[in-house]
C-alpha positions in Angstrom: 34.5 -32.7 -17.4 31.4 -34.2 -19.2 29.8 -30.8 -19.2 32.8 -29.2 -20.9 32.9 -31.9 -23.5 29.2 -31.5 -24.2 29.5 -27.8 -24.6 32.6 -28.1 -26.8 30.7 -30.6 -29.1 27.7 -28.4 -29.2 29.9 -25.4 -30.2 31.6 -27.4 -33.0 28.3 -28.7 -34.3 26.9 -25.1 -34.4 29.9 -23.8 -36.3 29.7 -26.7 -38.8 26.0 -26.0 -39.4 26.5 -22.3 -39.9 29.4 -22.8 -42.3 27.6 -25.4 -44.3 24.6 -23.1 -44.7 26.7 -20.3 -46.2 25.8 -20.0 -49.9 28.7 -20.1 -52.2 28.8 -19.0 -55.8 25.9 -16.6 -55.9 27.0 -15.5 -59.3 26.3 -16.4 -62.9 27.9 -15.9 -66.3 26.8 -14.0 -69.3 27.8 -14.8 -72.9 27.2 -12.4 -75.7 27.4 -13.5 -79.4 27.6 -10.7 -81.8 26.4 -11.3 -85.4 25.9 -9.1 -88.4 22.7 -8.7 -90.3 23.3 -11.8 -92.4 23.8 -14.0 -89.3 27.6 -14.2 -89.5 29.9 -13.6 -86.6 31.5 -10.2 -86.5 34.8 -11.8 -85.5 37.4 -10.9 -83.0 38.5 -7.5 -81.6 35.1 -5.9 -81.2 34.4 -4.4 -77.8 31.2 -5.5 -76.0 29.9 -3.2 -73.3 27.9 -4.7 -70.4 25.4 -2.7 -68.4 23.7 -3.8 -65.1 20.1 -2.7 -65.4 18.1 -0.6 -67.7 19.0 2.7 -66.0 22.7 2.2 -66.5 22.1 1.1 -70.1 20.1 4.3 -70.8 22.7 6.5 -69.2 25.6 4.8 -70.9 27.2 3.7 -67.6 28.7 0.3 -68.4 29.8 -2.2 -65.8 32.4 -4.2 -67.8 33.8 -4.5 -71.2 35.2 -7.5 -73.1 36.7 -7.9 -76.5 35.2 -10.6 -78.7 37.1 -13.7 -79.6 37.4 -15.2 -83.1 33.8 -16.5 -82.9 32.4 -13.0 -82.1 31.7 -14.0 -78.5 32.4 -12.1 -75.3 32.1 -13.8 -71.9 31.5 -12.1 -68.6 32.0 -14.3 -65.5 30.9 -14.1 -61.8 28.1 -11.5 -62.2 25.5 -10.8 -59.6 22.0 -12.0 -60.6 19.9 -9.4 -62.4 19.1 -7.9 -65.8 22.0 -7.1 -68.0 22.2 -5.2 -71.3 25.0 -5.5 -73.9 25.9 -3.5 -76.9 28.7 -3.6 -79.5 29.7 -1.1 -82.2 31.4 -2.5 -85.3 32.0 -1.5 -88.9 30.3 -3.3 -91.8 31.9 -4.0 -95.2 30.9 -0.5 -96.4 32.6 1.2 -93.5 29.3 2.2 -91.7 29.3 1.9 -87.9 26.6 -0.6 -86.8 25.3 -1.0 -83.2 24.1 -4.4 -82.0 22.3 -4.6 -78.7 20.3 -6.9 -76.5 19.6 -8.0 -72.9 19.2 -11.1 -70.7 18.8 -12.1 -67.1 21.7 -13.6 -65.1 20.8 -16.3 -62.5 22.8 -18.0 -59.8 25.1 -20.8 -61.0 23.8 -20.5 -64.6 25.2 -19.3 -67.9 23.0 -16.9 -69.8 23.7 -16.7 -73.5 22.3 -14.1 -75.9 22.9 -13.2 -79.5 22.9 -9.5 -80.5 22.4 -8.3 -84.0 21.6 -5.0 -85.7 
């Protein structure tokens, strides 16, 4: 009986150790602030395109999109660590289409914030 109890205890301890060593939340967040050439927010309703890696950015293969809030910010949550690129097309007061772009690196359990401007 003692051998069975010892084995059962050992099995439970092994499971507890293996579960506690599982890493959780291996993702990070990415915030993009879009401003115009004068440093003002472009406001809400602008689509920000997010690309994972330079190759996807160059080919135009975006990973996610998000529409800016009233502060001109787009937030992307739970991203795998790595290099991300963002761009946003918007119209200036004269009606010309302007592209703002930039990049940043996402790390585990951190928020990366970038500001993109023309």
